[in-house]
C-alpha atoms as one frame of an Amber mdcrd trajectory, in Angstrom:
protein
 -13.704   8.560  -4.209 -14.246   6.975  -7.658 -11.891   5.186  -8.719 -10.804
   4.286 -12.732  -8.662   1.111 -13.069  -6.441   1.037 -16.381  -3.218  -0.926
 -16.986   0.227  -0.612 -18.382   2.344  -2.709 -20.930   5.428  -4.359 -21.182
   9.146  -3.265 -21.210  11.647  -5.290 -22.826  14.892  -3.423 -23.358  17.239
  -6.016 -23.516  15.224  -7.321 -26.802  15.555  -5.760 -30.046  12.523  -4.634
 -31.854  10.747  -4.486 -28.372   9.820  -0.876 -26.943   9.258   0.574 -23.661
   5.872   0.716 -22.128   4.759   3.972 -20.413   0.804   5.320 -19.317   1.000
   8.598 -18.696  -2.540  10.182 -16.699  -3.460  14.251 -17.059  -4.746  15.456
 -13.332  -4.688  18.933 -11.483  -4.436  19.803  -8.187  -7.030  22.138  -6.856
  -7.845  23.724  -3.447 -10.817  20.877  -3.857  -8.650  18.321  -3.074  -8.080
  16.294   0.148  -5.558  17.431   2.230  -2.942  16.276   4.602  -3.600  17.607
   8.005   0.147  17.960   9.285   3.271  18.800   8.088   4.070  17.788   5.079
   7.428  15.940   3.753  10.917  17.324   4.037  12.438  17.847   0.642  16.109
  16.736   1.355  16.815  16.787  -2.399  17.827  13.775  -2.762  16.303  11.574
  -5.678  16.644   8.083  -5.556  16.315   5.427  -8.235  15.730   1.791  -7.920
  17.062  -0.550  -6.155  18.186   2.409  -3.743  16.928   2.673  -0.013  15.575
   6.009   1.282  15.562   7.026   5.185  12.662   8.967   5.660  12.974  12.363
   5.662  11.183  13.944   9.037   8.592  16.764   8.125   8.875  20.391   7.059
   6.579  23.297   8.630   4.060  23.218   6.036   0.426  22.102   6.900  -2.302
  21.174   5.189  -0.654  20.685   1.477  -3.303  19.613  -1.025  -2.685  15.502
  -2.671  -4.403  13.388  -5.283  -3.274   9.300  -5.163  -2.614   6.721  -7.457
  -2.091   2.853  -6.522   0.435   0.778  -8.565   0.747  -2.919  -7.927   3.686
  -5.761  -8.487   1.203  -8.809 -10.424   4.414 -10.923 -10.491   4.124 -13.213
  -7.415   8.264 -13.807  -7.822  10.173 -10.831  -9.367  10.921  -7.384  -8.028
  10.377  -4.605 -10.977  11.689  -0.935 -11.426   8.902   1.568 -11.466  10.067
   4.643 -13.118   7.797   7.805 -11.729   8.041  10.874 -13.785   6.451  14.083
 -12.702   5.927  17.058 -14.815   3.887  20.031 -13.592   2.223  22.485 -16.717
   0.445  24.959 -14.911  -0.999  27.285 -16.990  -3.311  29.335 -13.936  -1.437
  32.249 -12.379  -0.924  30.788  -8.960   0.595  27.378 -10.530   3.000  25.261
  -7.996   6.135  23.110  -7.845   4.708  20.031  -7.226   5.958  16.897  -5.222
   6.166  12.875  -5.267   6.400  10.731  -2.540   5.933   6.758  -2.338   4.108
   4.484   0.272   3.796   1.074   0.633   0.319  -0.752   0.356  -1.546   2.441
   1.829  -0.841   5.785   2.765  -2.568   7.861   5.605  -2.587  11.574   5.331
  -2.652  11.714   9.309   0.641   9.953   9.984   3.127  10.196   6.986   5.776
   7.638   8.991   3.282   4.715   8.327   4.501   2.736   5.653   6.745   5.466
   3.897   8.908   4.461   1.118  10.387   7.061  -1.066   9.994  10.500  -2.100
  11.270  12.933  -5.121  13.422  14.287  -3.059  13.078  18.074  -4.263   9.779
  18.933  -5.694   9.186  19.889  -9.459   9.925  23.233 -11.280   7.193  23.954
 -13.700   7.267  22.343 -17.510  10.310  20.912 -15.885   9.879  17.263 -16.223
  11.129  14.940 -12.435  11.983  11.262 -12.330  12.523   8.808  -9.581  12.923
   5.403  -8.853  11.074   2.597  -6.741  11.717  -0.998  -6.799   8.654  -3.424
  -5.897   8.815  -6.692  -4.302   7.380  -9.331  -5.529   3.310  -8.549  -5.037
   3.930  -5.251  -3.663   1.571  -2.413  -3.766   2.406   0.909  -4.057   0.537
   4.422  -3.441   2.163   7.312  -5.355   1.373  10.503  -4.082   0.904  13.827
  -5.957   1.035  17.131  -3.650   1.739  20.737  -3.033   4.330  21.900  -1.145
   2.077  24.880   0.567  -1.646  24.727   1.496  -2.121  27.255  -1.492  -0.400
  25.054  -4.173  -2.557  24.720  -7.283  -1.433  23.191 -10.466  -4.457  23.302
 -13.373  -2.361  20.870 -15.507   0.386  17.896 -14.308   1.114  15.030 -15.839
   2.721  11.706 -14.193   4.176   9.129 -16.374   4.789   5.631 -15.053   7.058
   3.304 -16.751   7.137  -0.345 -15.286   9.102  -3.795 -16.967   6.093  -5.862
 -16.651   2.190  -5.474 -16.838   1.002  -3.478 -13.422  -2.157  -3.035 -12.739
  -2.795   0.995 -11.751  -5.493   3.087 -10.089  -5.763   7.083  -9.963  -7.879
   8.359  -7.409  -9.104  11.768  -9.285  -8.519  13.674 -11.888  -7.672  11.358
 -14.013  -8.026  11.785 -17.852  -7.672   8.619 -20.145  -7.555  10.090 -23.516
  -6.930   6.695 -25.717  -9.664   3.903 -25.472 -11.373   1.232 -27.507 -14.072
  -1.053 -28.193 -15.555  -3.814 -28.313 -13.246  -5.188 -25.622 -12.995  -8.136
 -25.537 -12.353  -8.453 -29.162 -13.001 -11.154 -31.784 -12.383  -8.784 -35.338
 -12.601  -5.154 -35.600 -10.831  -3.390 -33.054 -12.155   0.847 -33.058  -9.706
   3.084 -31.360 -10.534   6.516 -30.352  -8.084   8.625 -28.992  -7.821  12.927
 -28.456  -5.102  12.606 -30.773  -4.789  11.561 -33.858  -1.735   9.233 -35.108
  -0.916   5.895 -35.586  -0.366   2.360 -33.173   1.180  -0.032 -32.713  -0.402
  -3.393 -31.320   2.246  -5.507 -28.935   1.523  -9.270 -27.429   2.449 -10.381
 -23.690   6.103 -10.895 -24.664   6.596  -7.020 -25.907   6.610  -8.304 -30.012
   5.204  -5.969 -32.152   2.113  -7.671 -34.192   0.499  -4.985 -35.725   1.312
  -1.520 -36.833  -2.170   0.339 -37.649  -2.300   4.060 -39.348  -6.496   4.062
 -38.974  -8.580   4.059 -35.956 -10.236   0.371 -37.203  -8.214  -2.396 -37.650
  -9.257  -6.068 -37.606  -7.453  -8.931 -35.618  -9.105 -11.723 -36.662  -6.184
 -13.207 -37.524  -4.447 -13.257 -34.338  -4.650 -15.996 -31.874  -6.642 -15.269
 -28.765  -4.771 -13.990 -25.404  -3.679 -10.552 -24.027  -2.185  -7.321 -26.157
  -1.137  -3.713 -25.668  -1.992  -1.039 -28.033   0.275   2.373 -27.754  -0.766
   5.561 -29.269   2.891   6.079 -31.101   2.714   9.668 -30.770   1.450   9.766
 -26.629   3.192   6.546 -25.726  -0.391   5.819 -24.184  -1.174   2.078 -23.830
  -4.293   0.035 -23.226  -4.926  -3.232 -22.882  -6.474  -5.142 -25.614  -8.325
  -8.850 -24.678  -8.505 -10.557 -28.105 -11.337 -13.630 -28.354
């Protein structure tokens, strides 16, 4: 399975003039996706927030549901970090179905849902209605987010998964991922070219989350900026990409 490495930005909510960074991934769940061979997780109706633990809910009598995976790693060696996960099924196909999110520590084993279980969304999402949950990542912890159907025939031709965190985190997506914001060259010494599926304006943040440039065109000179890591955010879609300044 081909994987695509992306990164999130920085969230510094307590400081004025700093923006919350989120990254949204557009995917689809189809009958060609991998399946969970046994019964799926039971939907116990309990949605958790960061800092709250959740007991394994058991399983429900629905086997063979399809799934996608997204892996998030806390790169801090000392601090725990809260990750907010929001799923929005935007299915337009006639057979579009609600979806479900679960989270596993380090690795996901579809043949044994108790192994590495960490949390889940509690309820499946209604089409067109986002549902969110929070999960706390310990220092250096890696988790796998699983987006799955609720029956063996559950499909959805369009959903969005939004991940927000208070530190720059690498995110790896398994499949059906469409990254709509891109830049080149990267690393960049002077002129940065920006391409996006939706025209708009952008904001460039430094590693501390401070605004360093507001951009209203698909090209911008960064020659005057210090060497380092920056985050470029599309002001409309909130998509974010990592910029390395030489």
